[in-house]
N, C-alpha and C positions, 0 to 999 in steps of 0.2 A: 618748475624747480630744476629741471634737468641742466638748464643753463648755468644754475648756480653750482650744481655738483661738478660741473666741467670746468669751471672756474677754480673751485676749490682743488680739483685733481692738477690744475696747470700750476698752483701754487706749490703743491707737494712737490712737483718736478724741480721747482726752484732750489728747495731746501734738502731734496735728495736726488741730486744729479745723477744721471748714468754714465758712470766714469770706469773705464776699463783700460788696463794695460795689455798691449798686444805685444807678445814678445817676438812674434815673427816679424813685426816691422819696427820693433823697439820704440815704440810710441805709445801715446795714450790718446784714447777716443773720448770725446765729451759730447754725450747725445749724437755719436756717429760720426762725429766731426774730429779730426785731428787737432790736437790742442795748438800746435805751432800754424795751423791754418786758419785759426778763427780770428776774424776781425771784429770790430767794435759795431759794425751794422747788424751782425747776429744777435747781439743783445739789445740793441735798439729796437729792432723789428719785434723781438720777442715781447719787450716791455709793451710797445704800442699795441701790439695784439691783445695783450691782457687788458690794458686800460680800455680799448674799445669794448671788450666783453662786459667790463665793469658798468662801463656807461650804458650799455645795452640792457643790462637787467634792472637798473635803478628806475623805480617806479613809486615816487612819495605818495601816490594816491593808493597804494595797495599795502595795507597793514603787515600782511605776511612777507612781502618782499622787503619793506623796510626793516622788519626783524631780523630777516634772514642777513641784510647787509650789516646791521649792527653786530651780529654773531660773527660774521665774516671779519669784520672791522677789527674786533678784539683778537681772534685767532691770528690774522696776520701780523698784528702788532706784537702780539706774544713771541710769534716765529721770529720777527726781526730782532727783538730783545735778545733771544737766545743766539742768533746768529751774530750779533754785535760783539757777543765775547769770545769768538773763535779767531785764533791767530793764525792766518794763511801765511805769515813769514816762518812759521815753524815747519820744518821739513816732515817730522813725524805726523803732524796734523794732515798734512798733503798725502802722505802714504796710507794714512787710515781711511781716505775716501776711496781708495781703489778697491775694485774687484778685478778678477783676471778674466781674460778672454773666455766668455761664455755665450756669444752669439751663436745661432744656428746659420748664420750668413756670414759673408765677407764682405769688408769694406774695400773700396778702391784703395789701393796702397798710396801713402803719403806722396805728394809731389816732390819732396825733398826732405832730408832728415832735419831733426831739431837743431843742429849746430851748423846748418847751411844758412847763414844770414850775414850781412855786413852792415857797416855805419850807413845810416841816412838820416837827415835831420827829422825830429819830431816823430820818430819811430820807437821812442822808449828804450834804445839801445842801451843806453847808460844804466838805467833801472835793470834790465834784464842781466847785465854784467853783474851789477851789485848784489843782486838777489842770488845769482849763481854763486858768487864769493860767500855769501851768507850761508846758503845751503851746505857748501862744502867746507864751512868753518875756516875760511881764508880771511883772518881778520885784519890783515895789514894791506889788502888790496887798494892800491891808489890810482884811482881813473885819471887824477889831475896833475900827475908828475910833470907834464909839460915836454916830455922827452919821447913820447911815442903817439902814433896815430891811434884812434879808436879801435880800428881793426887789429893793430900790433897789440893793444891792451887785452883784446879778445884772445888772441892766440897766447900771450904769455898767462893769462888767467888758466886757461885750459890745460898748458903744460904744467903749471903749478899745481893744478888739481890732480893730474895725472902722477906726477911724482908724490904727492901726498898718499895717492892710493897704491903706491909701490909699483908703478909701471915705468919702464925703461925704454919706452919706443921701440921695442921689439915685438910687440903684439898689437900692431894695428887695429886689428879687427876688434880684439877686445875693449881696447883703449876707445876706440870711436863708439862702441856700444855703451861704455859707461858713461861718456861725455854725453851722447844723446839722452840717455836715460835722466841724467840730472838736468838736462835742459828741458827734458818734457814736463819733469815736476815744477819747475819755473813757469813754463806757459801754463800748466794746470793752476798753478797759484793765481795767476791773473784771472783766469776763467771763473774761478771759485769767488773771487773778490768781486768781479763783475756781477755775477749774479746776486750776490750780497748788496751790491749798490743799486741794483735792480729791483730787489725787494724792498729796499729803503724808499726808493722812489715810487713804487706801487703803493707802499704803507701811506706815503705821504699824501698821495693822489686820493685814495679812498678816504683819508682822513679828512680832506676838505669837503667831501661830500657828507660825510657824517656830522660833522660840525655844522653844516647848513641845516641838516634834519633836526639837530638839537636846538637851534635858534627857533625853528618852526614850533616845535612841541616842549621845549625847556626840558630836554631829557636830562636825567640824574647823571651824576659824576661816574665815569667808568674807571675801573681797575687800571687800565692802561691809557695813556694818550701819547699821541707823537710826540708832542712837545717835551713831556716828561723823559721819554727815551731819549729824544735828539739832545736834550740839555746835557744828559749824561754821556753822549759821545764826544771825546776830547777833542775828535777832529773838527766839531764844530765851534769850538772856543778860539777866539781870534785875538792875538796880542800884536799891536801895531807899534813899531817903531818909528819915530819921527827923524830916523837918520837914514844913510844909504846902506847898502848891504856891507860893504867893508866897515862901516861904521858898528854894524851887529856883530861882526867877527872880533873887533877891536874891544867891544864891550864885554862880550861873552869870554873872551880870551883873558881879559884881565882878572874877572870873577873867578876863572877856572884855575889860572896860574898862581892865584894869590890864596887859594884853597878856601874861598868863601862859598863857592858851589863844587860839587863833586857829582860825578857819574861812576858807577861800578866799573872798573877796567880790568877786572880778574880775567885772566887768560888772553889778555889783549897785548900784541907786541908794542903798540903805541897808546899812552894814556888816554889821548884825546879821541880815540877812535869811537868809542860809544858815545861819547859826548857829542861829536859831529853827527852821529847817525840820529842822535835825539835831537838835534837842533833841525836837521832834514825832514825829521818826522812831524815835529810840532807845527801848529797851526801860527806861524810867527810872520809878519809882514815888515817891508821896509819901504822907503820912499825912493823912487828911480829918478833920474835926472829931470823927468818932466813933472814930478810932485805926485806921482801916482801910487798908490799903496799896491805892492806887489808881494806875493807869497815867496818866502823864503825857500829856495830848492837848489839843491847842488852847491851847498854853502862849504862842502869840502875843497872846492876849487880855489875859493878865496883864503880858507884857511892854509891850504898848501902853498899859495903864493905869499902869504905873509910869512910863513914859517922859512921858505926859501928865498926870501928877498935879498937882493945884493944890495950892499953899500946902504942899507936901511932906507930903501926908496919908500917903504910905506910908514917910516917912523914919523915924519911930520904929521902925518893925519892921524896916527895913533895918539901922539902926544895932544893934539887940537881936541880930540874927543875927550881924552882924560882930563884935560885942563876945564872942559865944559862940565863934564861930570864933577869935579871938584868943586867947581863954583856954584852948582846947584846945589849940592850937598852942604857946602859952606853958609848958603842962604838959609837952608832949612834948619842947620845947627843953630844960626843965630837967632831964628824965630822961636825955637824951643827954648834956648836960654832965656828969651824975654819973658816966658811964663814960669821959669824956675825961681 
């Protein structure tokens, strides 16, 4: 049973990570690794190591091990259910996970400060800046204004944050510390989201084993099932549009501006800021030029282009979509009238 106890300890580490703020380096360590230096392989290797342990302890010929697996299965699903309720986009939630430097040993200093990074494709650069703006309560940050490079947007965002905090560029050391601290929270939020995703993958992995055992022995229904929890996870609900990405913008823009749908815009400079955030976070898909179903992401770029269009360059496309919708709705109306 030692291996099962060790496995349970490993799961506890996922839901209760060792997170420490180190003021001497103005950075946060996550299991003794600086949050801005962790890459995806760290979590992949950790997940695979746990899956290997699960596979090694399974023995369907041992009633005790089968029972232990079922208990562990329910425990991990319960933990995943609780984790799925946590909002890691909330800065106060992120701060609540921190303890302060308490090690009796020192880590190697970070290779670079949290704010030392620049744009590169497929690095999550845009997402980092958007979350940074969200943590700093900068509601009108527009990454897609078309007038600046990605790195210029980063500099502009940092300047705006410092201005909001009351700095005037006369205290560079303090300013650098505050910016680095906020970036460290951003990187920590990604690490915490990665551990939750890892817990979800492990829950699904062990669920497959238990479901197989149930087939063998016709085991009774459990309190939890992965399907039940997963079905209630909004990120698993998929809405597919049979139109292109700009069509999605035109469709929702028409509904939003006509007042048919609404999203709370309190404390926002622009009425559609939260609306665009909602669409970016929703599990919405559109058709690309090849007819492939692609997840909507970064739709703020298209919204910005449509709002700032010159000489109605997108008007014809928008009219064509509205005509299509009117035609479909008219047909639907006629069918309803036939039954009245």
